N, C-alpha and C positions, 0 to 999 in steps of 0.2 A: 504493500500500500504506500510505500515511499516514505513512511514516517518512522520506520524501525531500522536500526543499524545493528547487525549481528556481528559480534566480535568474539573470537576464540583466543584466549591468552596463551595456552600451551596444551600439549597433547598428553595430559594425564587423565585417567579414567573419570575422576570426580568432576572434571570440567567438560569432557567431550561426550559424556554418556547421553546427554540430550540429543546428540546427533545420531544415535543408534536407531531412532524411530524411522520407519520406512519412508516417511515423507521427506526426509533429508537425503535419501539415496537416489533421487531422480535429479539429473543435471538441470541446472537453470531454475530450480524451484525457488531458491533464495540465494543471496550472495552473502558470504561470510568473510569478514576481514580478518586476516591473520598474517603472520610472518611466513615466508616461503617454507622454512623447515617445518613449522607447525602444520601448515596446510598439507604438505606431502606426508607427514607422519599420520595425520588424521585420515588421509586418504588410504594409506597402507593398513592402518589398524582397524578403522571403522568401515571403510568402503565408500565414504562420501566422494562423489566425483570431483576431480580437480576443477572442473568447470564451475563448481559452486563456490569456489574461493576467489577472493581478490587478494593476491599476494602483495603485501606492502613492503617497501624497502625499510631498512632500519634507519633510525636517526633522521628521518626526513618527514617534515610536516606534509600531510596529504589531505586534500579536501574530499572527505567522504560523503559530504552532504552540503548543500548551499550554505548551511548555518553551522557546520561542524568541521573542524580540522582535527586530525588525529596523528600523533607521532608515536611510533613504536620504539621503545628503548629496551635493551637487554636487561632481563630481570635477575641475572646471576643465579638461575635456578636449575633448569634442565635444558637440553637442546631445543632451541626455537622459542623458549619462554620469553615473554615480553611484558613490560609495564606499558600502560596505555595512557597517553597524555592527551586530554581533550581540551580544545579551545572553541568556545561557542561564539556565535555572532554577537551576543549581548556583552561579551567581554569576560564571561565566567570561565574559569579554568578548573578542571577536575582531573585528578590523578587516580587511576586504578592500578594498584601494584601487582594484581594477580598474585601468584605465589612468587616470593622473592627472597633474596638474602642480601641484606645491606652490607656494604663494605666501603672503605675509604675512597675507592675509585669513583664512587658516585659523585663525590664533591670535587674531584681533581682531574680525573681522566677525560681526555677529549671525546671519547666515545659517548660520554654522558652529557655532552654540551647542551643538547636540547632540554634535558631535565634541569640542568643548572640555570639556564636562562629563564625557565618558567618558575623555578623556585624563587629567583630574584624578583619576579613580578608578583608572585603570591598565588597560592591555590585556595579556592573556596573550600573544596572538600577533597579528602583522600579516602579511598576505599582500601583498607589496610589488611594485609595478611596477618592475622593474629593467632597463627598456629601455636606459637610458643609464648603467648602473652600472659606469663605468670612468673613471679619472682624466682620460683624454683628452677626456671630455665634461664636464669640471669646471664649465664656465660656458657656458650657453646664454642669450643675451640675453632679457630680458623681452619678451613678445609686443608690448606697447605700444611698446617701443623699435623693434622691427622694423617695425611698422606705420607708425611715424613715418618711418623710413628709406625705406620703399617709397613713402609719400605724397610725401615731398620729392623723390624721384627722378622721379616722374610730373610733379610741378609744374615741376621744372627743365626737363624735356623740353618741356612745354607753353610755357614762357616762351621757350625758344630757337626754337620752331617753332609759330606760331599755328595751323597746320593739323595738328599732331601728333595730336591726339585723334581725328581722323577719317581721317587718311592712313596711320596706323600701326596694324597689327593687334597688339593687346595680349593675350597669352595667359597665363593663370595655371593652373598644374598643381595639381590638388586631388584628394582622395579623394572617394568618393561622399558621405560624411558627414565634415565637418571642414574646418578652414582657411577657413571662410566669411568671417572678418574680413578676410582678405587681399583676397578678391574685392571686398568692400564698400569697403575703403579705396581701391583702384584706381578703383572706380566713382565715388566721391565726388570724388576729386582730378582725374579726367579729365572729370567732368561728364556722364557717360552711364551707362546701366544695363549690367549684365553679361548677356550672352546665355548662357542655359543651355537644355538640351533639356527636353522635356516631363517626363521622369522626374525629373530633378534639380529642376525647378521644383516638382513635387509634394512632394518630400522637404524642400525649403526651406520650403514652407508648413507642413508638419507640424512642422518644427523651430522655427517661430515667428520666422523672420527678417523683416526689413523688406523686403517684396516690391516696394516702389517702386524698389529698387536692382537688380532683376532683370527680364529680359524674355525672351519666347519668340520675338520677332521678330528673325530672324537679320540682316535688312538694316538694323536701326535702331541697331546698336552695333558698334564696333570692338574691344570688350572681350569676351573669351570665356573661359569655364572649360573646360579640357581635361582629359582623363583623366591620372591619374598615370602617368608614364613617357613621355608624348608628347614632352616636351622633353629627356629624357635619363634615364640610369640613375643612381641615387644610391648604390648599394652596390658595392664598398666605398668607392669614390671616385666623385665625380660625373663622368659622361661625357656630354657634350651630344649631342643628336640634332638636327642641323640640317635633315635631309631632311623630317621630318614637318611641322614648322611652315612650311617653305618651300613644300611641296606645298599645304598648307591656304591659305597666302597667295595662291598663284597661282590656286587655285580661286575665291577670294573677290575677286580683283582688287587685291591689295595688293603693294607692292614692298618693304615694310619690316616686320619683325616684332620686337617686344620681348617676351620671355617671362620670367616669374618662377617660380622653383621654391622654395617655402617648405619647408625641411626642417631637422631638428635634426642631420642627419648632416654638415652643412656644415663642422663643426669639424675634420673629418679632411682637409679640402681647403684648400690655401692660395689657390688661384685661385677667384674667385667670379663673374667676368664672362667670357663666352665669345662671340666674334663671328666671323662668317664670311659671305662672299658666296657664296650657294648658288644657282647659276644666275643668274636675274634678280632674286633676292630677297636683301636683306641681313638676316641673322638675328642678333640679339643675345639671349643667354640669361643671366639673372642668378640666381644662387643666393643666397637670403636665409636667414639663421639664424632659423628659426621652428619651434618645437616645441610640441606639446601633451602631451609627456611631461616628467617632472622631470629636470633635469640631475643630474649626480653630486653637486655641492655641495648642491643642493636636497634630494636624497634623504637625505644625511647630516643636514642640518638638520632634516628632517621626523622622522627616527628619533630624533634627539637630543631633540626636543620630545615625541614620543609615549612614548619610553623603554619599549618592550615587553619582555616576558620573552624572546620568541623572534621571529625573522624567518623567513619562508618566501619565497624569491625566486620570482617567477612568470614571469620571462623569462630565457633564457640558462642555465637550470639543466639542462644536458644530461647531466652525469655528476657523480660524487662530487667530482672535481677542480674542475669549474666551480662547483658549489655552494659548496665551501670557499672559493674565491676571492671569490665574491660576498659571502658572510657575513663574510669577514675585514675588509671595509670598514666593518662596523658593530659589530665585536666590542667596541669600547670605548664604544659608545653604548647597548647593551641593558642591562636591569636583571638582571644575572647572578645576584644574590643572591635575587631574587624566586622563581626556580625552586626554590632550596633551601627557602625559607620555605613555599612552596606544597606541596612534597613532604612536609615534616614535618607541616604542618597536615592534609594528606590522610591520612597514616599515623595520626595521632591520631584522626581521624574514623572511619577504618576500624576501629580498635580498639574504639571505642565502638559502632559499628554491627554488630560481629561479622561483617564481610564481607557485609553486605546489598548486593545488586546495585543499580547505578544505574538510574534510570528514564528519563532523558531520551534521546530519539532525535535527537541533535544532528548530523544529517547534512545538508549543503547541497551541492547539485550545481550547478556552474557550467557553463553551456553554452559550452564552449570546446574546440576540436578539437586543441589543442596538447599535450594530456596523453598521454604515451606509456607507459601502464601504470606510473604512478608513485605507487601507493598508499603513503602515508607509513606508517611503522611504528605511529604512534599512532592510526590509524583503528580504532575498535572496532566500528563498525557500517557495513556497506556494503549499501545497498539497491539497487533495480532500476536497471539501465542502460537505455539507450534501447530496446533490444530484448530485454533479459534478464528474469529473474525475481528475486524478492527472495532474498537470501542473507545470512548473517551469519558473521562470524568468531567463534571461541570467545572468550568474555569471561573467560578465565583471568587472574586478577590484573590486571584491567583498570586499576585505579587506579594501581598501581605502573608498569605499562607506559606509561600515558599520561604520567605526570609524569617518568618516567626520561628521556624524549626531550626534555624541555624544556631541559635543561642542556647538551645536546650537539647538534652539527649533525646533520641527518638523514643516515641511512646509504644512502638511495636518492636518485636524481635527483628533484627536486621542481619542479613548475611551479605549478599552482594547486590542489594537493592537500594536505590537512592535516587537523587535527582536526575541521574543519567542512566538509570537502570530500571527496566520493567520486567514483566514476567518472562522467564526463560522457557518454560514449558507449560503444558496444559495442567490445570487443576483437576484432580480426580473428581469424578461424579460421586456424590455421597451415596447414590443408589447402587454404585458398583462396589462399595466397601464391603468387606467380609464381616458378617455378624459373628460376634464372639460370645461364648457362654458368659452369663452374668456371674460376677464374683460375689460370694457371700460375705457378710460382715466379719465373720470370724477369721482369725489368722490361720494360715495353713488349712483352709477349709473352702473348697470350691464346688459349686453346683455344676455338674456336667450334664450334657444333653441326655435326655431320657430315651432317645430312639435306640432300640436294641441293635447290636452290631450284627453285620452279615457274616463276619468271620470271628471265631472265638479261639483265643490261645488257651489250650488245655493244660499244657505243661511245657517245660523247656525242651527244645528239640534235641534229638540224639544224633546230630549231624557229625559227631566225631567218630561214629562207627566206621569200620572198614567198609569200603565201597561195595564189596561183594555181599555184605550183610545188611546194608542200609536199604530200607524200604521208603521210597520218596514221599509217599502219602502217609503211611501209618506212623513213621518215626518222626514226622515233621512237627508234631506237638500242637497241631491246630486242625480245626474242621471247617470246611467251607472254602469258598474262593472269593476274591483273589488272594494272593499270597500276602499275609499281614506283615507290616513293618516290624512287629515284635519278633517274628521268626528270624528276620535278618539281623536285628539288633542282638538277640541272644547268641546267634552264631558269631557275630563280631566280638562279643564279650568273651566267648570261648577262645577265639583266635588271639585276643589280647592277653589272655591268661596263660596260653601255652606257647612257649618259644620254639617248639619243634616245627621246622618247615614242612616235614612230612604230614604232621597233624593239620597244619594250616591248609595245605593243599587238599587233604581229605575233606575238610570242612567246606572249603570253597566248591569242590566238585559236587558234594552232596546238596549244598544250598541250591546250586543251579539245576540239579536234577529235580529237586522239589518244585522249583519255579516252572520248569518245563512240564512237570506232571500236573500242576494245579492252575498255573496262569503264565503261559509263555511270554506274554507281553511284559512281565515283570523282570525278565532276565537283564535286558540292557539297562533299565533304571537301577537295578541292583548292582551291576558292574560299575556304573558311574559313582554310586554312593560308596562302594567299597574303595574306590580310587580317590574319593574326596573331590569329585568334579560334578559339574552339571552338563558338560558338553565336551566335545573334542577341543583340544587346545587351539586349533586353527580357527575355530568358530568365534573365539574371543569373548566367550560368555563365562563370567565368573560371579561367584556369590558376593564377594566384597562386603561381608558383614563385619562391622567393627566391633571390638570388644565392648566399647561403651554402650552401643545400641543393644547388644546381646544381653548384657547384664541387666539393663533396664527391662527388657522383655521377660527375662527370667524372674525378676522381682515381681512383675505384674502377674505372670502366669502361675507362679508357685506361691504367691503371697508371702514373700520373704523380703526383708528390708535390704536396701542397696548396701548399707554399711556391712551387714552380715555377709552378703555374697562377696563383697570385695575383700573382707577379712579372710574368708575361707579361701578365696583365690590366691591371696598372698601366701597363705600357708601351704596350699596344695600345688598350685601352679598349673592347674588344668581345669578349664571351665566345665568340661564334660563331667568330670568327677564331682565338682562342686554342685552341678545341677542334679546329678543322680543322688547325692547325699540329701539335698533339699527335697527332692521328690519323695524320698523314702519317709519323710516326716509329714508329708501332706496326706490329708484324709478327705475323701469325697463321699457325698451321699450316694452317687451313682457312678459306677466305673466309667471312665472315658471310653467313647466308642472306638473300637479297634480300627486303626488306619491301615490301608494297604501300602505296599512298597511304592506303587505307582502314584498314589495320591500324595504321599510325602514328597516324592521326587518332583511331582508337578508343582508343589509348593515351593521347592527350591528353585525351580525354573522361573516361576513367577517373581521370586525375589531377585534373581539375576537379571531379569528383563525389566524390572521396575525402574523407570527413569523419568526425569522431568519433574514438574511442579508437584509437590506432594508425595514424591516417591519414597522419601524417608519414612513418612507416616504409614504409607502403604506397606512398606517392608516390615515395619514394627507390627502391624496388624496381622500379617501373614505369619511372621515368626511366633508371635504370641499364640495364634491359633494352633500352629504345629506343636508348640510346647504343651499346650493344654490338652492336646489330643494324644499325648504319649501316655500309654497305659502302664508302663513299668519303668524302673530305674534304668534298665539297659536301653530302652527306647529313648529316654530323656538324654542319657549320656551321649549316645551316638548321633542323635539329632543335633545336639549342640556342637559336637565335634565336626560333623559334616558341614554345618553352617560356617565354621571357620576353616574349612578345607584341610583338616588335619585329623583323620580318624584314628591314627595311632594303633593299628592292628598288625603292623609288620608285613603289609602286603603292598604290591605295586603291580604295574601292568605285566611285568614278567612272570608273576605268579597267578594273577587273576585271569588273564586271557587264556593261558593253557587250560585252566580249570573249566572254562566255558567250552572249549573244544572237546575235552574229555567227557564233560557232562552230556554233550550232544551225542557222543558215541554211545554212552551208557543208555541214554534215552531211546535211541534208535534200536539198539540191541534188545532192550526190554520189550519193545513192541513186537520183536521177532521171536522172543523167548530164548535168546542166546545171551552169552556172557562175552564181553569184548576181551581180546588178548592184550597183553602188555604192549606189544608192538603197535596195535591199533590205537591204543590210548596215547602212547608216546608220539606217534605220527600226527595225531590230531592236535596235540599240544604244540608240536614243532611247526605245523602248518599254519596255525593261526598267528604264532609269533613271527614267522617268515612273512606272512601277509602284512602284518602290522609294520614291520621294518620297511616294506616297500610302500605301503599306503597307511600312514599313521592315523587311522580313524578307528576308534574303539567301536563305534556303532556299526560301521560297515563290516569290520572284521568279525564281529559277533554275529551279525546277520548272515554272513557267508557261512560261518561255522554251524549255525543253527539250521540253515536250509540245506546244508550239504554242498554249497557252491564254493567251497574253499579254493578250488583250483582256478 
């Protein structure tokens, strides 16, 4: 409609997720302003056509609208990340930092000259990245200091052991985009390239990295980039995961692992090195203080330098109290008198113009799914949402309304919404919200739905029986169809408790045999849940459920206080175990209705696909519904672990996929009244693994195995 300008600051999932809606995947639908690197990364990751982007040069003012000029300046965050400097026809200047890390170069380096010039003129508002806006994050080491620390650590290990570089598996946890400098430092100091998968390799090329430091040859390097969370959970305190790196080391033939977790959250944890002998593998995990967001002190220093009239926090502004606390840290640093001066000037101008309406359509929409219906009071124009039509607020006394809000904190929770920001995505229809069981007044006492379940768990399944003795229906521990989630959860609990790989394989095969006998459609959802995924990696669909959100949902679903849950988590270090413990204390009038594997998995997919305006609340509703639907402690434990993509049962695709192939052979032989030979079973397992190595799609490989089309 010509009155909305869409801007993407950088290619991190919490900012581009609004683009994943199908309406953005058609070329020419809307134009998105971004840096060239960000545009190409978003195209590669999400699939938005390049034709939908207007790639802007850095450090160059560009007229993106007759009344708006925008300048992109490097945000010192991740490849392609930019701060956005807006200059409006009325003379207003607004800065949106996006995600950024402040440093001395902002004030002195020539590459930040456009920012320096506008700081000298003065900003009306800044939208500030308040990720670490708390005194406990007062000081986060400079990234160069951390890189030096990591480099020296690698060198010391090489000096002590001449074969260290090739005999020790070195793992670095990173995001899809970001923290590349840590990878490259380890590569240089160890004298070998970093192994990354094909997708990451392509993204690194787009980012303009030195590709001599990376390789796609898995056998040529002992240094690997691994997904964030592989080495442990970072919120609210670091909790190491020794099983995943140990499993990877065994697969690759290593007996020793050293892992690095670069994170800014390390400041809340005193311990930074964790070591354990996990089976035959010695695992050491080091947490290093490395952040691409500004520390608390850096935020204050930045605001002191910019000295805006007003600050709008973009992270952690969940309610009025939270906003007030965030703004209190900067009350002495903003130009409070500027608001008064601007108001008086505006009133004088209004008197001269006799109330003539303003003409600028200064609305900029940020593609960010974290905004929960937080339209600031001073928005005077709101144009189309991702799926909506143009609409406007009445412009009654627009001038007074706009400037009246400059001298006081916002009265509504604010994330990235303000005078130049409108709705990013569609608000959810209340009619589409998921109805939840009503909670009773008593603590640990929940009234559950009274509808009788279609499937009943009678007892714990005997899935650890030898395959020849296992009866897929009679020994499953339930009656009816489809396959209940409780059956899978109990099997996962048995796998967690038994370290034998033979027993784990036996359990997996028997689980899939039961699914094939009762509800074949549950096999592939069960595979993904055992792997802690919701889709194949190339599909780019991830749960992305934060610990903060999950703990709040647990508190609501189980009627347990937040403080109690956090205390237990600090003690135990695993949210799944904490949830199971709390579930065991809960009493219900009526037992929760048994959920099927597919229905739980569908809930996970809904969470992963939830984007746009109101998506955070939608995710909370779905998560709470899933947790309330858990009928046992095992279901609760593994539902929570699956939500954080870390089920902790000592299984991966190398063990799960062969079990699917073997279960398919058992199922076909049972229909014929025969027993498969060891060679038939081994061939089935090897075949599905071979197919996966050629075409790494879990769903397609499983479909081929189940239909007998493996060739």
